[in-house]
N, C-alpha and C positions, 0 to 999 in steps of 0.2 A: 542602541536606540530603543526607546519604549513608546508604545502607543497607549493612550488612556481614553476610553470611551465612558463618559459619565452618565449620559442619559439619552438613549435613542431607542425608540420602540420598546422591545423587550429587554434592552441591555441597560445595565447600570453598574458603574464601577468595574468595567472589564479592563484588565491590563494585559497587553501583548508585548512580549520581548522579541525584538527583531534580531535575528542572528547576524553575524558578520557578513554573510553572503547577501544580505538585503533581500532575502527571498524566504518566504515560508508558506506552508501548505495548511489550509484549514480543513479539518475533518470534523464530522459530527452527524448526528441523526437528522433525518428530514424534519424541518421546522424548528430546530434548536436555536437558530439565529445566525447561521453563517452568512446568508445574503444580507441580513441587517447589519452585520459587522462590516462587510464591504461597503455598504451604503453609508454608514456612519463615517468611515474614513474618507469616502469620496466627497460627501457633502460637508466635510469639515466639522462634523459633530464629535470631534476628538481633539486631543492635544498630544504633542510630541515632546520627548525629552532626549537629551544627548544627541541631537541632530548635528552632524558635522557640516553638511552642506544643504542648502535649501533645494526644494523640488520646484521645477519651473511650471509643472502642470500636473493634473490628475486625470486619469481615464478609468472609466468603469465599463467593462464589457460584460453585459448580462443579456438576458432575453426579456424584452418588454412586451407587454400585451397591448395590441393595437385595438382600441374599442370598436373600430369600424370594420374589423375583419376577424376571422376565426383562426388566425395563425400567429406565431411568435416571430420576432425578428430582432436583430441587433439594434441597439439604440440609434435611431436615425439622426439624432442631434450630433452624435459622435461622428457619424459618416459625413454629415453636412460640415462639421468643423474641419475634418481632414480633407474633404473634397467638396468645395463650395457647390451647392446645388440650388436649383430653382425651387422655392417653397411650394410651388404648385404641382411639382412632380408627385405622382402617386408612388406607393411603396415599391412595386415591381420596377417601374421606370427608374426610380432613385437607385435601387440596388444594381440594376443593369448598367446604369451610367457609371456608378462607382466601380463595379467590377471591370467594365470595359476600359476605363482610364487606368486601372491597376494593371490590366493585361498588357496594355500598350507600354507601360513603364517596366514591366517585369522582365528580368533576364534569366530567371531560374526556370529551366524546362519543366520540371515537375509541377511547380506552382502555376505556370502558364497552362499546363494541361488541366489542372484542377479548376482554374478559373474558366477555361473554355467549356468544360463540362457543365459548370454552374450556369454559364450564360445560355447554353443549349437547353438546359432544364427550365430556365426562366422564360425563354422564348416559347417553349412548349406550354408553360403555365399561362402565358399571356393569351395564347390561342385557345387553349382548352379549359381555362378558368380553374385549373387544378394546380395548387401550389405545392411544390415539393420542398420539405424543410431542409434537405441536405445542402442547398446552396448557402444557407445561413451560416453553417459551420465554416464553409470556405470564405464567406464574407468576414467572419471573425478572424480567420487566419490572415487575410489581406489587411484588416485593420491593425492587427498586431505588428505585421511587417512594416506598415506605414508608420506606426508609432516608433518602432525601432530605428527606421531610416531617419526620421525627424530628429530623434535624440542624438544619433550619430552625427548628422550633418550640422546640427546646431550646438553640439557639445553640451547638451542639457540632460538633467536627471528628472525623471518623472515618477509619479506613483501610478502603477498600473495594477488594477484590481480585476481579476478574471473569475467569473462565476461559472462553474461547470463547463470547462473547455471541451469536455468529451461529448457535450450535447450535440446530437445529429452528426457526429464525426466518426468515421471508420478508423481503424488503428493506424493506417498510413497517414491519414490526415492529422490524427493526434500526435504522431511523431513530428510532423512538420510544425505544429503549434508549439510543442515543447521545445523544439529547436530554437524558435524565435524567442520564447521565454528565456532560455539560457543566454541568448545573445543580449537580451535586454539587461541581464545582470551585469554584463561587461560594461555597460554605460553608467553603472552606479545607480540605476533606478531601483526603487523599491517595488517588488513584484509580490503580490499576494494572490494565491490560487485557492479557490474552494472547489473540492472535487470529491467524487465517490469512486474514482477509477484507479485501480491498482496500476493500470497501464501508464497513466499520467504520472503517478507517484514514482514508479520505478525509473522513469526518465529524469525526474527532477531531484530525487532524494539522494543527497550526498552527506547529510549530517543529521543526527537525531534532534538537534535543537531547531531544525526546520519543520518538524512535525508538531502541529498544535491541534489538540482535540478540544472542541467546545462541548460542554455539557452543563446540565443544570444541577446545582447543589441541593441540599436538603431544604433550603429556603426558596427554591425555584429561581435562584439567581444564576445568570450565565457566568461560567468560569472557564478559563483557559488552562489546560493541563499539558505538560510536556513530559518526555521520558527522561528520568534521571539516569543518564547513561553512566555517570561516574559511580553511582551506587550499584548499578548492574555489574559493571566490571569488577568492582570490589568484591561482590558476592561470588562471581565466577572464579576469581583468583583464590578466594578463600577455600572454595571447594577443592580445587586442584592442589592446593598446598597442604591439604589434610593428609595426603599420602603420596610419597614420592613416586610410587608405581603408577599413579594416574597420568604421569607425563612420560611413561615409557612405552616402547613399541609393543603392540599387541602380540606379534608373532615372536619377537625376540626380547623378552622382558629384561634382559641384561643391558639393553641398549636404550638410552634416552631417546624420546621422540622430539627431535630438535624442532620439528614443525610446530608442534603444540607449544613448546617452550618459547619459541620466537613470537608466536601469536599472542601468548599471554603477556609477554614483555613489551612488544613493540607495536602491534597493530590489531588489538582486540576489537576496538570500535569499528575499524574498517571491515573486519570479518563479519561482525554482527550486522552492519549495514548491508553487506552482500547477502547474508543468510536471510534477512527479513525484508529485503527490497520489494519482493512481490507478496509479502504477507502482512504489511503494516496495518491494513484495514482490519484483517482478521484478528491480529494481535490486540488491537485497541477495542474491538467490539464483540469478539466472541467470548463466551464464558469459559469454554474448555477447549484445549488443543490436545489431540492424540499424536504422539511422536513415535516415529519408528527409525530404525538404524539407516536404511538406505533403499536400494533399488527394489528389493523384494517387497518391502513394506509399501513402497510407492505404488506398485501394482495392486496390492491388497487394498490400500486406501482409495485408489481410483475406483476399484470395484464397489466399495462400500458407498462412496460419495455419489457415484453416477449410475451404477447398475441397481443397487439395492436401496440406498438412501432411506434407512429406517426412520421412523417418526422421531426417535430420540435425538437424532442428529440435528433436526430443526428445532425441536422443543428446547433443547439445552444449548443451542447455538454452538455446535461442535465443529471444529476445523481439524485438518490433518496435515502434518508436515513430515517429510522424510529428511533425516538429518545427516546423511552422507557418512555414516560410520559411528561406531560406539564411542570413539574418543571425543566426538563433537556433541554428543547428546546433551551433556551438562550445559554447554553454551546456550542451547535452545531453552531447556526447561527452566534454568535459572533466570535467563532474560525474561521469559514469560511470567514466572512466579513473582519476580521483583516488581513487575508492573501490574500484578494482581490477577493474571490469567492462570486458571487451574490447568494442570497437565497430567496426562496419563501416558506412561512410557511403555512401549512394547520393546523388550530387550532380550536378545538371545544370550543365554548363559549356559555354557556347556563344557567348561574346562576347569576343574578344581585344581589342576596341577600348574596352572599358569597364574603367577602372582598378580599380573596385571588384571586378568579377568576377575580374580578374587577381590582385588582392590576396588574395582568398579562396582561389583555387587555389594560390597560392604559400604562403599561410598553412597550408593543409592539408598541402602537401608538407613544409613545414618541421616541422610538428607530427609528421607521420608519421616523419620521420627521427629525431626525438627520442623517439618512443614506439612503436617498431616492435612490441613485444610486446603492446601494448594497442590499437593503432589501425591500421585500414586504411581507405582511401577509394577509390571507384571513380567516374570521371567518365563520364557518359552524353553522347555527342555525336551530333547537335547538342542533343538533349534526350531526356527519357524517352519522350515521345510519338513522336518520330522513331525511337527505338530499337525501339519496339513497332509500327512500320510504320503509324503514324497520320500520314498525309502532308498532309492538308488543314490549312490555317491556321485556327485556332479561337481564340475569346476564352478568357481564363483561366478563366472560370466554367464552360466546357465541358470543361476538361481532365479532371476526375475522371470525367465521363460517358464520354469517349472511352476512358480507361483501363479503366473498367468494361466497355465494349463489347469491348475486345480482351483482356480476361482472362476474365470470366465467360461472355460470349456466344460469342466467337470463339476461345477458348483452343485448340481442336483444330486450328485453321488457322494458329495463330500460333507458328511455330517460334522466333522471337526471344524469346518469353516463356520458353520452356524454357531457352534459352541464358542469359537473365538470371538465372533461378533457379539454374542451374549455376554462374554467376559468384559468386553469394552463397555457395553451398555451398563452393566452392573457397577463398574468402577466410575463411570460418568455420573450416574445417579447418586452414588455414594459421595462423590466430590461435591455435588450440588445440594447435599443435605438430605438425600433420601436414605433408605435402608439398603445396605449391601446384600 
């Protein structure tokens, strides 16, 4: 199924491909046109092709501005449609009646507790004239559940458009909202979610064709872009096929790594979904990602992001990802490079006698020569721990603890740590067109 929006506000000739799941997620910068896209679909300012079954109704869940008050609230016409109300009811009374009726019908203990808390907050607001926005997120949850129940009872399919479901919602409430969204999919309804939340995406994201990025082209026209996952997987397989040692065990190079081989042959897309489930927004909007092998780098990256956060991290829109081992590093940087994100890889290389280690070093070098504008790598010799002056021999389980010790605890005494951060900065600037 495809949706065409020809002319609505800042949108002209926008084409949206609807995946088989009948659900997709709209991403985009503030003001680019995500809400306008939802409105165009809701108000019928669009056309559909390849539609197998008609939709019985359309619902738009957004936050509308009430001209007689200074707060936002879910569309009251939608509430009135689902639960007939007296037109003379003011906003608080309308919401309280709506939530009370929903509470009486509800059999789910958690949702009853959420509704009860919202009613208590609105009673407080009625007395103290101070309105808390959090009941509005609960109202949105109740609306979605009511739509789902109606679709199920009437055996109908709807178009349900949801703008910023994370607004005013804490993580537990967001989980409940995404659960209802997933249930709506079971009814055959078309569900479109516009969000800025990785938490929402991680619950909904099961296929790359469900991720739609809206952006403006060189002519200031709104376009929809998706991830070409087939091209990503082709490029990843090409890298691993360049040397048979790349699919062998690191510690026993005479043994094939059947895990990597099965991944490449059978479920590469599934692994990439898992790897990037919590990083899709960064992957689509950051300019540079710094990648590390695993837990030690994870501690180091956390220190840089949260304790230091140097100016260049924000200036060049830099993100950090730990890749859970040397053998999976190419999966990450090739995915990112294929969609246009530049990457800098921190990679421990300390064994010239291991043909697998040599194959990865040579593979990285070869890839770098072919992708200079997108990829840099840096080899830490003899390893990251050695670079940070951790001299004692330790078991692998202790490595993150030692990295923690030499970043958070002894950072003032560790000049090498500052040198390593400077190396990252120089490579990021070089990737972004500066002088190395």
